[in-house]
Structures are given as C-alpha cells and as structure tokens.
PDB file of the backbone (N, CA, C, O) and the ligand in Angstrom, with CONECT records:
HET     ZN  A 101       1
ATOM      1  N   MET A   1       5.671 106.548 158.042  1.00  0.00           N
ATOM      2  CA  MET A   1       4.456 107.302 158.258  1.00  0.00           C
ATOM      3  C   MET A   1       4.522 108.642 157.521  1.00  0.00           C
ATOM      4  O   MET A   1       3.518 109.098 156.975  1.00  0.00           O
ATOM      5  N   ALA A   2       5.689 109.268 157.504  1.00  0.00           N
ATOM      6  CA  ALA A   2       5.845 110.520 156.770  1.00  0.00           C
ATOM      7  C   ALA A   2       5.670 110.281 155.279  1.00  0.00           C
ATOM      8  O   ALA A   2       5.099 111.115 154.576  1.00  0.00           O
ATOM      9  N   PHE A   3       6.167 109.126 154.786  1.00  0.00           N
ATOM     10  CA  PHE A   3       6.024 108.772 153.384  1.00  0.00           C
ATOM     11  C   PHE A   3       4.547 108.710 152.999  1.00  0.00           C
ATOM     12  O   PHE A   3       4.168 109.098 151.894  1.00  0.00           O
ATOM     13  N   ARG A   4       3.729 108.224 153.905  1.00  0.00           N
ATOM     14  CA  ARG A   4       2.287 108.124 153.650  1.00  0.00           C
ATOM     15  C   ARG A   4       1.544 109.408 154.031  1.00  0.00           C
ATOM     16  O   ARG A   4       0.317 109.476 153.972  1.00  0.00           O
ATOM     17  N   ARG A   5       2.311 110.407 154.417  1.00  0.00           N
ATOM     18  CA  ARG A   5       1.787 111.737 154.792  1.00  0.00           C
ATOM     19  C   ARG A   5       0.845 111.681 155.997  1.00  0.00           C
ATOM     20  O   ARG A   5      -0.097 112.464 156.116  1.00  0.00           O
ATOM     21  N   LEU A   6       1.133 110.727 156.883  1.00  0.00           N
ATOM     22  CA  LEU A   6       0.344 110.626 158.104  1.00  0.00           C
ATOM     23  C   LEU A   6       0.997 111.411 159.237  1.00  0.00           C
ATOM     24  O   LEU A   6       0.369 111.670 160.263  1.00  0.00           O
ATOM     25  N   GLN A   7       2.249 111.786 159.046  1.00  0.00           N
ATOM     26  CA  GLN A   7       2.916 112.671 159.989  1.00  0.00           C
ATOM     27  C   GLN A   7       3.996 113.432 159.227  1.00  0.00           C
ATOM     28  O   GLN A   7       4.424 113.019 158.149  1.00  0.00           O
ATOM     29  N   GLU A   8       4.430 114.552 159.810  1.00  0.00           N
ATOM     30  CA  GLU A   8       5.389 115.403 159.114  1.00  0.00           C
ATOM     31  C   GLU A   8       6.822 114.922 159.290  1.00  0.00           C
ATOM     32  O   GLU A   8       7.617 114.984 158.351  1.00  0.00           O
ATOM     33  N   GLU A   9       7.156 114.446 160.473  1.00  0.00           N
ATOM     34  CA  GLU A   9       8.521 114.017 160.761  1.00  0.00           C
ATOM     35  C   GLU A   9       8.744 112.578 160.310  1.00  0.00           C
ATOM     36  O   GLU A   9       7.862 111.735 160.470  1.00  0.00           O
ATOM     37  N   GLU A  10       9.917 112.291 159.748  1.00  0.00           N
ATOM     38  CA  GLU A  10      10.249 110.929 159.362  1.00  0.00           C
ATOM     39  C   GLU A  10      10.768 110.107 160.530  1.00  0.00           C
ATOM     40  O   GLU A  10      10.592 108.890 160.571  1.00  0.00           O
ATOM     41  N   ASP A  11      11.412 110.784 161.486  1.00  0.00           N
ATOM     42  CA  ASP A  11      12.032 110.059 162.586  1.00  0.00           C
ATOM     43  C   ASP A  11      10.986 109.422 163.487  1.00  0.00           C
ATOM     44  O   ASP A  11       9.882 109.940 163.657  1.00  0.00           O
ATOM     45  N   CYS A  12      11.359 108.301 164.051  1.00  0.00           N
ATOM     46  CA  CYS A  12      10.491 107.609 164.998  1.00  0.00           C
ATOM     47  C   CYS A  12      10.222 108.530 166.187  1.00  0.00           C
ATOM     48  O   CYS A  12      11.169 109.007 166.812  1.00  0.00           O
ATOM     49  N   PRO A  13       8.956 108.790 166.516  1.00  0.00           N
ATOM     50  CA  PRO A  13       8.654 109.699 167.616  1.00  0.00           C
ATOM     51  C   PRO A  13       8.975 109.125 168.995  1.00  0.00           C
ATOM     52  O   PRO A  13       9.078 109.874 169.966  1.00  0.00           O
ATOM     53  N   ARG A  14       9.132 107.815 169.089  1.00  0.00           N
ATOM     54  CA  ARG A  14       9.384 107.216 170.401  1.00  0.00           C
ATOM     55  C   ARG A  14      10.863 107.155 170.739  1.00  0.00           C
ATOM     56  O   ARG A  14      11.247 107.475 171.864  1.00  0.00           O
ATOM     57  N   CYS A  15      11.702 106.753 169.796  1.00  0.00           N
ATOM     58  CA  CYS A  15      13.128 106.632 170.115  1.00  0.00           C
ATOM     59  C   CYS A  15      13.966 107.719 169.458  1.00  0.00           C
ATOM     60  O   CYS A  15      15.108 107.945 169.856  1.00  0.00           O
ATOM     61  N   MET A  16      13.409 108.396 168.453  1.00  0.00           N
ATOM     62  CA  MET A  16      14.125 109.453 167.723  1.00  0.00           C
ATOM     63  C   MET A  16      15.453 108.948 167.176  1.00  0.00           C
ATOM     64  O   MET A  16      16.428 109.697 167.111  1.00  0.00           O
ATOM     65  N   ASN A  17      15.490 107.686 166.784  1.00  0.00           N
ATOM     66  CA  ASN A  17      16.743 107.109 166.322  1.00  0.00           C
ATOM     67  C   ASN A  17      16.530 106.291 165.050  1.00  0.00           C
ATOM     68  O   ASN A  17      16.889 105.115 164.995  1.00  0.00           O
ATOM     69  N   GLY A  18      15.947 106.914 164.033  1.00  0.00           N
ATOM     70  CA  GLY A  18      15.766 106.229 162.764  1.00  0.00           C
ATOM     71  C   GLY A  18      14.460 106.620 162.112  1.00  0.00           C
ATOM     72  O   GLY A  18      13.532 107.101 162.763  1.00  0.00           O
ATOM     73  N   ILE A  19      14.408 106.405 160.820  1.00  0.00           N
ATOM     74  CA  ILE A  19      13.191 106.685 160.069  1.00  0.00           C
ATOM     75  C   ILE A  19      12.144 105.653 160.444  1.00  0.00           C
ATOM     76  O   ILE A  19      12.427 104.456 160.495  1.00  0.00           O
ATOM     77  N   GLU A  20      10.933 106.125 160.707  1.00  0.00           N
ATOM     78  CA  GLU A  20       9.877 105.229 161.165  1.00  0.00           C
ATOM     79  C   GLU A  20       9.232 104.512 159.982  1.00  0.00           C
ATOM     80  O   GLU A  20       8.183 104.922 159.486  1.00  0.00           O
ATOM     81  N   ASP A  21       9.875 103.442 159.543  1.00  0.00           N
ATOM     82  CA  ASP A  21       9.271 102.587 158.518  1.00  0.00           C
ATOM     83  C   ASP A  21       8.933 101.245 159.170  1.00  0.00           C
ATOM     84  O   ASP A  21       9.182 101.050 160.359  1.00  0.00           O
ATOM     85  N   ILE A  22       8.373 100.332 158.398  1.00  0.00           N
ATOM     86  CA  ILE A  22       7.917  99.063 158.972  1.00  0.00           C
ATOM     87  C   ILE A  22       9.083  98.274 159.561  1.00  0.00           C
ATOM     88  O   ILE A  22       8.926  97.612 160.587  1.00  0.00           O
ATOM     89  N   ASP A  23      10.237  98.339 158.927  1.00  0.00           N
ATOM     90  CA  ASP A  23      11.426  97.659 159.434  1.00  0.00           C
ATOM     91  C   ASP A  23      11.817  98.211 160.804  1.00  0.00           C
ATOM     92  O   ASP A  23      12.157  97.454 161.714  1.00  0.00           O
ATOM     93  N   HIS A  24      11.766  99.528 160.942  1.00  0.00           N
ATOM     94  CA  HIS A  24      12.113 100.156 162.213  1.00  0.00           C
ATOM     95  C   HIS A  24      11.090  99.797 163.288  1.00  0.00           C
ATOM     96  O   HIS A  24      11.452  99.450 164.412  1.00  0.00           O
ATOM     97  N   ILE A  25       9.819  99.882 162.933  1.00  0.00           N
ATOM     98  CA  ILE A  25       8.747  99.653 163.915  1.00  0.00           C
ATOM     99  C   ILE A  25       8.806  98.240 164.490  1.00  0.00           C
ATOM    100  O   ILE A  25       8.626  98.055 165.694  1.00  0.00           O
ATOM    101  N   ILE A  26       9.057  97.244 163.642  1.00  0.00           N
ATOM    102  CA  ILE A  26       9.029  95.852 164.093  1.00  0.00           C
ATOM    103  C   ILE A  26      10.383  95.348 164.587  1.00  0.00           C
ATOM    104  O   ILE A  26      10.449  94.540 165.514  1.00  0.00           O
ATOM    105  N   CYS A  27      11.456  95.825 163.968  1.00  0.00           N
ATOM    106  CA  CYS A  27      12.765  95.206 164.240  1.00  0.00           C
ATOM    107  C   CYS A  27      13.777  96.112 164.935  1.00  0.00           C
ATOM    108  O   CYS A  27      14.553  95.628 165.759  1.00  0.00           O
ATOM    109  N   LYS A  28      13.795  97.385 164.636  1.00  0.00           N
ATOM    110  CA  LYS A  28      14.929  98.205 165.054  1.00  0.00           C
ATOM    111  C   LYS A  28      14.642  99.218 166.158  1.00  0.00           C
ATOM    112  O   LYS A  28      15.577  99.697 166.800  1.00  0.00           O
ATOM    113  N   CYS A  29      13.398  99.551 166.393  1.00  0.00           N
ATOM    114  CA  CYS A  29      13.095 100.578 167.386  1.00  0.00           C
ATOM    115  C   CYS A  29      13.513 100.099 168.788  1.00  0.00           C
ATOM    116  O   CYS A  29      13.189  98.984 169.197  1.00  0.00           O
ATOM    117  N   SER A  30      14.219 100.944 169.494  1.00  0.00           N
ATOM    118  CA  SER A  30      14.675 100.549 170.841  1.00  0.00           C
ATOM    119  C   SER A  30      13.494 100.341 171.780  1.00  0.00           C
ATOM    120  O   SER A  30      13.587  99.553 172.720  1.00  0.00           O
ATOM    121  N   LYS A  31      12.392 101.031 171.539  1.00  0.00           N
ATOM    122  CA  LYS A  31      11.217 100.870 172.404  1.00  0.00           C
ATOM    123  C   LYS A  31      10.592  99.492 172.242  1.00  0.00           C
ATOM    124  O   LYS A  31      10.249  98.852 173.236  1.00  0.00           O
ATOM    125  N   ILE A  32      10.436  99.019 170.992  1.00  0.00           N
ATOM    126  CA  ILE A  32       9.836  97.691 170.806  1.00  0.00           C
ATOM    127  C   ILE A  32      10.787  96.616 171.325  1.00  0.00           C
ATOM    128  O   ILE A  32      10.347  95.608 171.879  1.00  0.00           O
ATOM    129  N   LYS A  33      12.102  96.831 171.146  1.00  0.00           N
ATOM    130  CA  LYS A  33      13.065  95.867 171.687  1.00  0.00           C
ATOM    131  C   LYS A  33      12.972  95.823 173.213  1.00  0.00           C
ATOM    132  O   LYS A  33      13.059  94.756 173.820  1.00  0.00           O
ATOM    133  N   GLU A  34      12.794  96.995 173.821  1.00  0.00           N
ATOM    134  CA  GLU A  34      12.651  97.082 175.275  1.00  0.00           C
ATOM    135  C   GLU A  34      11.422  96.292 175.736  1.00  0.00           C
ATOM    136  O   GLU A  34      11.479  95.565 176.728  1.00  0.00           O
ATOM    137  N   VAL A  35      10.318  96.441 175.009  1.00  0.00           N
ATOM    138  CA  VAL A  35       9.081  95.737 175.366  1.00  0.00           C
ATOM    139  C   VAL A  35       9.254  94.229 175.190  1.00  0.00           C
ATOM    140  O   VAL A  35       8.891  93.457 176.077  1.00  0.00           O
ATOM    141  N   PHE A  36       9.806  93.804 174.048  1.00  0.00           N
ATOM    142  CA  PHE A  36      10.026  92.363 173.828  1.00  0.00           C
ATOM    143  C   PHE A  36      10.980  91.802 174.885  1.00  0.00           C
ATOM    144  O   PHE A  36      10.755  90.704 175.393  1.00  0.00           O
ATOM    145  N   ASN A  37      12.028  92.531 175.219  1.00  0.00           N
ATOM    146  CA  ASN A  37      12.958  92.060 176.248  1.00  0.00           C
ATOM    147  C   ASN A  37      12.257  91.909 177.595  1.00  0.00           C
ATOM    148  O   ASN A  37      12.520  90.957 178.330  1.00  0.00           O
ATOM    149  N   GLN A  38      11.366  92.846 177.919  1.00  0.00           N
ATOM    150  CA  GLN A  38      10.630  92.755 179.179  1.00  0.00           C
ATOM    151  C   GLN A  38       9.726  91.520 179.190  1.00  0.00           C
ATOM    152  O   GLN A  38       9.676  90.795 180.183  1.00  0.00           O
ATOM    153  N   VAL A  39       9.017  91.285 178.090  1.00  0.00           N
ATOM    154  CA  VAL A  39       8.146  90.104 177.998  1.00  0.00           C
ATOM    155  C   VAL A  39       8.988  88.828 178.106  1.00  0.00           C
ATOM    156  O   VAL A  39       8.574  87.862 178.746  1.00  0.00           O
ATOM    157  N   ASN A  40      10.156  88.827 177.485  1.00  0.00           N
ATOM    158  CA  ASN A  40      11.017  87.639 177.550  1.00  0.00           C
ATOM    159  C   ASN A  40      11.566  87.400 178.950  1.00  0.00           C
ATOM    160  O   ASN A  40      11.860  86.258 179.302  1.00  0.00           O
ATOM    161  N   LYS A  41      11.712  88.452 179.761  1.00  0.00           N
ATOM    162  CA  LYS A  41      12.143  88.269 181.154  1.00  0.00           C
ATOM    163  C   LYS A  41      11.100  87.482 181.943  1.00  0.00           C
ATOM    164  O   LYS A  41      11.424  86.868 182.959  1.00  0.00           O
ATOM    165  N   TRP A  42       9.857  87.499 181.482  1.00  0.00           N
ATOM    166  CA  TRP A  42       8.787  86.746 182.142  1.00  0.00           C
ATOM    167  C   TRP A  42       8.791  85.284 181.706  1.00  0.00           C
ATOM    168  O   TRP A  42       7.945  84.507 182.149  1.00  0.00           O
ATOM    169  N   GLY A  43       9.734  84.902 180.842  1.00  0.00           N
ATOM    170  CA  GLY A  43       9.873  83.510 180.472  1.00  0.00           C
ATOM    171  C   GLY A  43       9.407  83.150 179.070  1.00  0.00           C
ATOM    172  O   GLY A  43       9.425  81.977 178.696  1.00  0.00           O
ATOM    173  N   PHE A  44       8.994  84.132 178.299  1.00  0.00           N
ATOM    174  CA  PHE A  44       8.573  83.837 176.929  1.00  0.00           C
ATOM    175  C   PHE A  44       9.788  83.928 176.015  1.00  0.00           C
ATOM    176  O   PHE A  44      10.818  84.488 176.390  1.00  0.00           O
ATOM    177  N   GLY A  45       9.661  83.383 174.835  1.00  0.00           N
ATOM    178  CA  GLY A  45      10.796  83.352 173.907  1.00  0.00           C
ATOM    179  C   GLY A  45      10.515  84.078 172.610  1.00  0.00           C
ATOM    180  O   GLY A  45      10.645  83.509 171.527  1.00  0.00           O
ATOM    181  N   ILE A  46      10.123  85.356 172.726  1.00  0.00           N
ATOM    182  CA  ILE A  46       9.876  86.126 171.504  1.00  0.00           C
ATOM    183  C   ILE A  46      11.229  86.488 170.901  1.00  0.00           C
ATOM    184  O   ILE A  46      12.047  87.127 171.563  1.00  0.00           O
ATOM    185  N   PRO A  47      11.476  86.089 169.661  1.00  0.00           N
ATOM    186  CA  PRO A  47      12.763  86.411 169.047  1.00  0.00           C
ATOM    187  C   PRO A  47      12.854  87.891 168.669  1.00  0.00           C
ATOM    188  O   PRO A  47      11.845  88.526 168.362  1.00  0.00           O
ATOM    189  N   LEU A  48      14.060  88.422 168.697  1.00  0.00           N
ATOM    190  CA  LEU A  48      14.311  89.785 168.210  1.00  0.00           C
ATOM    191  C   LEU A  48      14.898  89.651 166.819  1.00  0.00           C
ATOM    192  O   LEU A  48      15.696  88.752 166.555  1.00  0.00           O
ATOM    193  N   PHE A  49      14.502  90.542 165.938  1.00  0.00           N
ATOM    194  CA  PHE A  49      14.906  90.431 164.540  1.00  0.00           C
ATOM    195  C   PHE A  49      15.801  91.588 164.126  1.00  0.00           C
ATOM    196  O   PHE A  49      15.665  92.710 164.616  1.00  0.00           O
ATOM    197  N   GLU A  50      16.723  91.289 163.207  1.00  0.00           N
ATOM    198  CA  GLU A  50      17.597  92.329 162.660  1.00  0.00           C
ATOM    199  C   GLU A  50      16.907  93.075 161.521  1.00  0.00           C
ATOM    200  O   GLU A  50      17.161  94.260 161.302  1.00  0.00           O
ATOM    201  N   ASN A  51      16.032  92.372 160.796  1.00  0.00           N
ATOM    202  CA  ASN A  51      15.344  93.008 159.662  1.00  0.00           C
ATOM    203  C   ASN A  51      14.060  92.237 159.351  1.00  0.00           C
ATOM    204  O   ASN A  51      13.808  91.181 159.931  1.00  0.00           O
ATOM    205  N   LEU A  52      13.259  92.766 158.443  1.00  0.00           N
ATOM    206  CA  LEU A  52      11.973  92.143 158.115  1.00  0.00           C
ATOM    207  C   LEU A  52      12.131  90.766 157.491  1.00  0.00           C
ATOM    208  O   LEU A  52      11.314  89.875 157.722  1.00  0.00           O
ATOM    209  N   HIS A  53      13.188  90.594 156.698  1.00  0.00           N
ATOM    210  CA  HIS A  53      13.426  89.291 156.073  1.00  0.00           C
ATOM    211  C   HIS A  53      13.580  88.215 157.145  1.00  0.00           C
ATOM    212  O   HIS A  53      12.969  87.150 157.058  1.00  0.00           O
ATOM    213  N   ASP A  54      14.401  88.501 158.158  1.00  0.00           N
ATOM    214  CA  ASP A  54      14.563  87.565 159.280  1.00  0.00           C
ATOM    215  C   ASP A  54      13.237  87.338 159.982  1.00  0.00           C
ATOM    216  O   ASP A  54      12.903  86.213 160.352  1.00  0.00           O
ATOM    217  N   CYS A  55      12.483  88.413 160.163  1.00  0.00           N
ATOM    218  CA  CYS A  55      11.189  88.325 160.841  1.00  0.00           C
ATOM    219  C   CYS A  55      10.249  87.388 160.095  1.00  0.00           C
ATOM    220  O   CYS A  55       9.653  86.497 160.700  1.00  0.00           O
ATOM    221  N   PHE A  56      10.113  87.578 158.799  1.00  0.00           N
ATOM    222  CA  PHE A  56       9.190  86.743 158.024  1.00  0.00           C
ATOM    223  C   PHE A  56       9.637  85.284 158.011  1.00  0.00           C
ATOM    224  O   PHE A  56       8.810  84.378 158.118  1.00  0.00           O
ATOM    225  N   ASN A  57      10.939  85.058 157.881  1.00  0.00           N
ATOM    226  CA  ASN A  57      11.440  83.678 157.898  1.00  0.00           C
ATOM    227  C   ASN A  57      11.153  83.017 159.233  1.00  0.00           C
ATOM    228  O   ASN A  57      10.718  81.866 159.287  1.00  0.00           O
ATOM    229  N   CYS A  58      11.397  83.747 160.304  1.00  0.00           N
ATOM    230  CA  CYS A  58      11.175  83.197 161.634  1.00  0.00           C
ATOM    231  C   CYS A  58       9.681  82.971 161.876  1.00  0.00           C
ATOM    232  O   CYS A  58       9.301  81.969 162.481  1.00  0.00           O
ATOM    233  N   MET A  59       8.841  83.882 161.416  1.00  0.00           N
ATOM    234  CA  MET A  59       7.397  83.736 161.594  1.00  0.00           C
ATOM    235  C   MET A  59       6.885  82.480 160.893  1.00  0.00           C
ATOM    236  O   MET A  59       6.005  81.794 161.411  1.00  0.00           O
ATOM    237  N   ASP A  60       7.433  82.181 159.723  1.00  0.00           N
ATOM    238  CA  ASP A  60       7.058  80.945 159.028  1.00  0.00           C
ATOM    239  C   ASP A  60       7.359  79.740 159.897  1.00  0.00           C
ATOM    240  O   ASP A  60       6.538  78.833 160.040  1.00  0.00           O
ATOM    241  N   HIS A  61       8.553  79.746 160.475  1.00  0.00           N
ATOM    242  CA  HIS A  61       8.979  78.627 161.323  1.00  0.00           C
ATOM    243  C   HIS A  61       8.122  78.554 162.592  1.00  0.00           C
ATOM    244  O   HIS A  61       7.656  77.480 162.972  1.00  0.00           O
ATOM    245  N   ILE A  62       7.919  79.704 163.242  1.00  0.00           N
ATOM    246  CA  ILE A  62       7.164  79.735 164.495  1.00  0.00           C
ATOM    247  C   ILE A  62       5.713  79.321 164.271  1.00  0.00           C
ATOM    248  O   ILE A  62       5.137  78.612 165.097  1.00  0.00           O
ATOM    249  N   SER A  63       5.118  79.754 163.166  1.00  0.00           N
ATOM    250  CA  SER A  63       3.708  79.448 162.924  1.00  0.00           C
ATOM    251  C   SER A  63       3.477  77.938 162.830  1.00  0.00           C
ATOM    252  O   SER A  63       2.385  77.455 163.132  1.00  0.00           O
ATOM    253  N   ALA A  64       4.494  77.204 162.416  1.00  0.00           N
ATOM    254  CA  ALA A  64       4.356  75.752 162.327  1.00  0.00           C
ATOM    255  C   ALA A  64       4.604  75.076 163.670  1.00  0.00           C
ATOM    256  O   ALA A  64       4.150  73.953 163.891  1.00  0.00           O
ATOM    257  N   ASN A  65       5.315  75.746 164.564  1.00  0.00           N
ATOM    258  CA  ASN A  65       5.739  75.083 165.806  1.00  0.00           C
ATOM    259  C   ASN A  65       5.161  75.672 167.092  1.00  0.00           C
ATOM    260  O   ASN A  65       4.935  74.929 168.048  1.00  0.00           O
ATOM    261  N   ASN A  66       4.917  76.972 167.146  1.00  0.00           N
ATOM    262  CA  ASN A  66       4.500  77.579 168.407  1.00  0.00           C
ATOM    263  C   ASN A  66       3.591  78.782 168.134  1.00  0.00           C
ATOM    264  O   ASN A  66       4.034  79.930 168.099  1.00  0.00           O
ATOM    265  N   VAL A  67       2.319  78.478 167.944  1.00  0.00           N
ATOM    266  CA  VAL A  67       1.354  79.523 167.592  1.00  0.00           C
ATOM    267  C   VAL A  67       1.181  80.518 168.747  1.00  0.00           C
ATOM    268  O   VAL A  67       0.907  81.694 168.507  1.00  0.00           O
ATOM    269  N   MET A  68       1.337  80.063 169.988  1.00  0.00           N
ATOM    270  CA  MET A  68       1.168  80.950 171.138  1.00  0.00           C
ATOM    271  C   MET A  68       2.189  82.096 171.100  1.00  0.00           C
ATOM    272  O   MET A  68       1.836  83.244 171.371  1.00  0.00           O
ATOM    273  N   ILE A  69       3.440  81.795 170.769  1.00  0.00           N
ATOM    274  CA  ILE A  69       4.465  82.839 170.689  1.00  0.00           C
ATOM    275  C   ILE A  69       4.138  83.801 169.551  1.00  0.00           C
ATOM    276  O   ILE A  69       4.346  85.008 169.675  1.00  0.00           O
ATOM    277  N   LEU A  70       3.630  83.270 168.452  1.00  0.00           N
ATOM    278  CA  LEU A  70       3.246  84.120 167.322  1.00  0.00           C
ATOM    279  C   LEU A  70       2.121  85.075 167.729  1.00  0.00           C
ATOM    280  O   LEU A  70       2.171  86.265 167.417  1.00  0.00           O
ATOM    281  N   ASN A  71       1.108  84.553 168.427  1.00  0.00           N
ATOM    282  CA  ASN A  71       0.021  85.398 168.916  1.00  0.00           C
ATOM    283  C   ASN A  71       0.535  86.442 169.901  1.00  0.00           C
ATOM    284  O   ASN A  71       0.125  87.602 169.851  1.00  0.00           O
ATOM    285  N   LEU A  72       1.425  86.035 170.787  1.00  0.00           N
ATOM    286  CA  LEU A  72       1.999  86.966 171.758  1.00  0.00           C
ATOM    287  C   LEU A  72       2.786  88.064 171.048  1.00  0.00           C
ATOM    288  O   LEU A  72       2.677  89.238 171.404  1.00  0.00           O
ATOM    289  N   PHE A  73       3.573  87.688 170.052  1.00  0.00           N
ATOM    290  CA  PHE A  73       4.362  88.652 169.291  1.00  0.00           C
ATOM    291  C   PHE A  73       3.449  89.735 168.699  1.00  0.00           C
ATOM    292  O   PHE A  73       3.718  90.927 168.842  1.00  0.00           O
ATOM    293  N   PHE A  74       2.371  89.309 168.034  1.00  0.00           N
ATOM    294  CA  PHE A  74       1.489  90.286 167.386  1.00  0.00           C
ATOM    295  C   PHE A  74       0.682  91.094 168.400  1.00  0.00           C
ATOM    296  O   PHE A  74       0.393  92.266 168.160  1.00  0.00           O
ATOM    297  N   ASN A  75       0.319  90.489 169.521  1.00  0.00           N
ATOM    298  CA  ASN A  75      -0.382  91.249 170.562  1.00  0.00           C
ATOM    299  C   ASN A  75       0.525  92.315 171.167  1.00  0.00           C
ATOM    300  O   ASN A  75       0.098  93.450 171.375  1.00  0.00           O
ATOM    301  N   VAL A  76       1.771  91.953 171.449  1.00  0.00           N
ATOM    302  CA  VAL A  76       2.724  92.925 171.991  1.00  0.00           C
ATOM    303  C   VAL A  76       2.933  94.055 170.980  1.00  0.00           C
ATOM    304  O   VAL A  76       2.968  95.231 171.343  1.00  0.00           O
ATOM    305  N   LEU A  77       3.070  93.680 169.720  1.00  0.00           N
ATOM    306  CA  LEU A  77       3.249  94.684 168.668  1.00  0.00           C
ATOM    307  C   LEU A  77       2.036  95.608 168.590  1.00  0.00           C
ATOM    308  O   LEU A  77       2.188  96.822 168.453  1.00  0.00           O
ATOM    309  N   PHE A  78       0.831  95.039 168.676  1.00  0.00           N
ATOM    310  CA  PHE A  78      -0.396  95.829 168.614  1.00  0.00           C
ATOM    311  C   PHE A  78      -0.469  96.829 169.778  1.00  0.00           C
ATOM    312  O   PHE A  78      -0.741  98.011 169.567  1.00  0.00           O
ATOM    313  N   PHE A  79      -0.229  96.355 170.992  1.00  0.00           N
ATOM    314  CA  PHE A  79      -0.331  97.246 172.153  1.00  0.00           C
ATOM    315  C   PHE A  79       0.795  98.277 172.154  1.00  0.00           C
ATOM    316  O   PHE A  79       0.601  99.406 172.604  1.00  0.00           O
ATOM    317  N   SER A  80       1.951  97.901 171.659  1.00  0.00           N
ATOM    318  CA  SER A  80       3.044  98.866 171.546  1.00  0.00           C
ATOM    319  C   SER A  80       2.695  99.948 170.521  1.00  0.00           C
ATOM    320  O   SER A  80       2.998 101.124 170.723  1.00  0.00           O
ATOM    321  N   TRP A  81       2.063  99.546 169.434  1.00  0.00           N
ATOM    322  CA  TRP A  81       1.656 100.513 168.412  1.00  0.00           C
ATOM    323  C   TRP A  81       0.585 101.461 168.969  1.00  0.00           C
ATOM    324  O   TRP A  81       0.615 102.662 168.700  1.00  0.00           O
ATOM    325  N   ASN A  82      -0.352 100.921 169.737  1.00  0.00           N
ATOM    326  CA  ASN A  82      -1.355 101.764 170.396  1.00  0.00           C
ATOM    327  C   ASN A  82      -0.691 102.770 171.327  1.00  0.00           C
ATOM    328  O   ASN A  82      -1.061 103.944 171.343  1.00  0.00           O
ATOM    329  N   ALA A  83       0.290 102.312 172.102  1.00  0.00           N
ATOM    330  CA  ALA A  83       1.006 103.210 173.017  1.00  0.00           C
ATOM    331  C   ALA A  83       1.745 104.277 172.229  1.00  0.00           C
ATOM    332  O   ALA A  83       1.791 105.438 172.636  1.00  0.00           O
ATOM    333  N   ARG A  84       2.322 103.886 171.106  1.00  0.00           N
ATOM    334  CA  ARG A  84       3.022 104.852 170.236  1.00  0.00           C
ATOM    335  C   ARG A  84       2.042 105.909 169.747  1.00  0.00           C
ATOM    336  O   ARG A  84       2.371 107.095 169.724  1.00  0.00           O
ATOM    337  N   ASN A  85       0.840 105.489 169.357  1.00  0.00           N
ATOM    338  CA  ASN A  85      -0.147 106.444 168.858  1.00  0.00           C
ATOM    339  C   ASN A  85      -0.628 107.387 169.961  1.00  0.00           C
ATOM    340  O   ASN A  85      -0.833 108.576 169.717  1.00  0.00           O
ATOM    341  N   LYS A  86      -0.807 106.861 171.167  1.00  0.00           N
ATOM    342  CA  LYS A  86      -1.192 107.740 172.292  1.00  0.00           C
ATOM    343  C   LYS A  86      -0.088 108.734 172.576  1.00  0.00           C
ATOM    344  O   LYS A  86      -0.350 109.909 172.835  1.00  0.00           O
ATOM    345  N   PHE A  87       1.156 108.259 172.528  1.00  0.00           N
ATOM    346  CA  PHE A  87       2.294 109.142 172.775  1.00  0.00           C
ATOM    347  C   PHE A  87       2.388 110.206 171.691  1.00  0.00           C
ATOM    348  O   PHE A  87       2.632 111.375 171.989  1.00  0.00           O
ATOM    349  N   THR A  88       2.198 109.819 170.455  1.00  0.00           N
ATOM    350  CA  THR A  88       2.360 110.726 169.319  1.00  0.00           C
ATOM    351  C   THR A  88       1.195 111.700 169.186  1.00  0.00           C
ATOM    352  O   THR A  88       1.392 112.899 168.988  1.00  0.00           O
ATOM    353  N   HIS A  89      -0.029 111.167 169.298  1.00  0.00           N
ATOM    354  CA  HIS A  89      -1.191 112.010 169.023  1.00  0.00           C
ATOM    355  C   HIS A  89      -1.800 112.653 170.272  1.00  0.00           C
ATOM    356  O   HIS A  89      -2.293 113.779 170.219  1.00  0.00           O
ATOM    357  N   ASP A  90      -1.762 111.944 171.372  1.00  0.00           N
ATOM    358  CA  ASP A  90      -2.374 112.473 172.589  1.00  0.00           C
ATOM    359  C   ASP A  90      -1.338 112.984 173.579  1.00  0.00           C
ATOM    360  O   ASP A  90      -1.680 113.530 174.628  1.00  0.00           O
ATOM    361  N   LYS A  91      -0.044 112.797 173.228  1.00  0.00           N
ATOM    362  CA  LYS A  91       1.077 113.207 174.072  1.00  0.00           C
ATOM    363  C   LYS A  91       1.071 112.516 175.427  1.00  0.00           C
ATOM    364  O   LYS A  91       1.541 113.066 176.423  1.00  0.00           O
ATOM    365  N   GLU A  92       0.519 111.269 175.451  1.00  0.00           N
ATOM    366  CA  GLU A  92       0.568 110.459 176.666  1.00  0.00           C
ATOM    367  C   GLU A  92       1.826 109.621 176.607  1.00  0.00           C
ATOM    368  O   GLU A  92       2.144 109.066 175.555  1.00  0.00           O
ATOM    369  N   ASN A  93       2.548 109.516 177.703  1.00  0.00           N
ATOM    370  CA  ASN A  93       3.721 108.672 177.767  1.00  0.00           C
ATOM    371  C   ASN A  93       3.352 107.360 178.419  1.00  0.00           C
ATOM    372  O   ASN A  93       3.398 107.235 179.642  1.00  0.00           O
ATOM    373  N   VAL A  94       2.980 106.364 177.598  1.00  0.00           N
ATOM    374  CA  VAL A  94       2.517 105.072 178.100  1.00  0.00           C
ATOM    375  C   VAL A  94       3.677 104.106 178.162  1.00  0.00           C
ATOM    376  O   VAL A  94       3.500 102.954 178.559  1.00  0.00           O
TER     377      VAL A  94
HETATM  378 ZN    ZN A 101      11.963 103.999 167.213  1.00  0.00          ZN2+
END
C-alpha cells in the first residue's frame, strides 16, 4: 500500500510484522491466519498458504473440485480487508 502511495507506513497496520504487500495480506499476516483458523474450527477446510505461488496453485485445484471453499476463501478475505480498512482509516478495532 505504501508502494502505491495509499499509506505512509510500509508495515502491516494490523499485525505490525511485515511489509503490507499482496503476499503478506493473503498468506503471511497473522490476522488473516487467525481468521482462517477460526473459520476452519467451524469445520471448513480453507487452506493456509506459505506464498502466493502456493495460493494460486491451490486455487486452481480447488476451483475444479470445491467451489464453495473458494467462495468462502474470497468472502473471508473480503471481510477481513474491510475490517483492516476500518481499523486503519476509522480506527475501529473490528
Ligand atoms: Zn499483517
């Protein structure tokens, strides 16, 4: 986000443990991992990824076999991103 000049700080505002790039947002942020782990405790099987390459490979496989998990993955990501924006811009801790 800092690279695109949308924010001044490079560090992830939610976990403060890494540069907030697409790899961090989807794969490495402790907050998104926490959310995916919580959803998986409810019985879903959203995979956790080490990097974007793994993510894209897995998404190819999942899209052919389990579209519901793919939809859930992107919905969780969308709502997590919304929560991140509220936290960052509105200072709400969602
Ligand atoms: Zn983070």
